[in-house]
N, C-alpha and C positions, 0 to 999 in steps of 0.2 A: 643734255636736255634736263636731266634730273639732278644735276649738281647745283648746290646752292651758290648764289652769287654773293661774295663777300664785298661789301662796299669799301672803297678805298678812302683814306682820310688824306685829302690833299693838304699841302702846307698853306697856311693862311697868307694871303697876299694883300697888299694895300696898307692903308693907315690903321694902326692899332692904337686904341685909347689906353692910357695908363689906368691902373686900378684906382678907385675912389677911396679916400680915407674917411672912415666913419668916426665921429667923435662921440664919446659916451654922454648920455643925458642923465640928469638927476631923477631919482625915483621919489615921487611924492606919495606918502601914505594916504589912503582914503578911508572912509567909514567902513566898518565891518558889515558885510552882508551875510546873513545866515545861509548856510548851504540848503539847497532844495531838499525836500523830504524824499526819501527813497520810494520809488514806485515799484510795486511787485511786477516782475516781467510776465507778460502775457504768454501763455503756452503757444508754441509755434504751430502745433496741430491740435485740433480738438480731440478729446478722448472718445473712443468708441464705446458706447454703452451696449452690452450684449444682453438683451432681454430674452425671455423664453421664446417669444414670437420670432425674433430675428435668428435665434439659434435653430429653431425648427425650419425656418426658411432656408438657412444655410445648409442644413442636413438634407432637406428635400432637393435643393439645387444640385448639391454634390451627388446625390443618388441619381438624379436625372442625367447628369453628365456621364456618370459611370455606365448607366444603362445604354445611353446612346452610343458611346464609344465602343462598348462591348458588342452591341448589335452591328455596328459598322465592321468591326474586326471579324466577327463570326460570318457575316455575309461575304466579306472578301475571301476568307478561308474556304467557304463553300463554293464560291466562284472558281477558285483555283482548283479545288478538288473535282468539280464538274468538268472543267477544261481538261484536266489531266486524264480523267476517265474517257472523255470523248476522243482525245488524241490516241489513247491506247486502243480503243475500239477501231479507229480508222487505221492504225498501224496493223492490227490483226487482219482486217479486211484486205488491205493492200497486200499483205504477205500471203494470204491464202489465194488471192487472184494471181499473184506472180508464181506461186508454187503450182497452181492448177494449170497455168499456161505452159509452164516448163514440163509438166507431165504429159501433156497432149502431144508434144513434139517428139 
């Protein structure tokens, strides 16, 4: 299924035409045409002008991104810590219940 299919080249069948013989033609000189003036190439991309306002906007945007990502990571760490603490408390309660039940018998 994933193997490439290589096309076969069948042998030509039928009537084949002989190659055509081309005869050379004479070259006639014409009037000289001046070459076109060179044109300066246009830049492929416009250059970015970094003004103080755009620099300040970039710094503010970067700071906002860092603060948002930091807040998300801290909240995820806090959620993991709270979950771990609650599981530990549940384990202690279950252990004490099992231990107290075993002492009564």
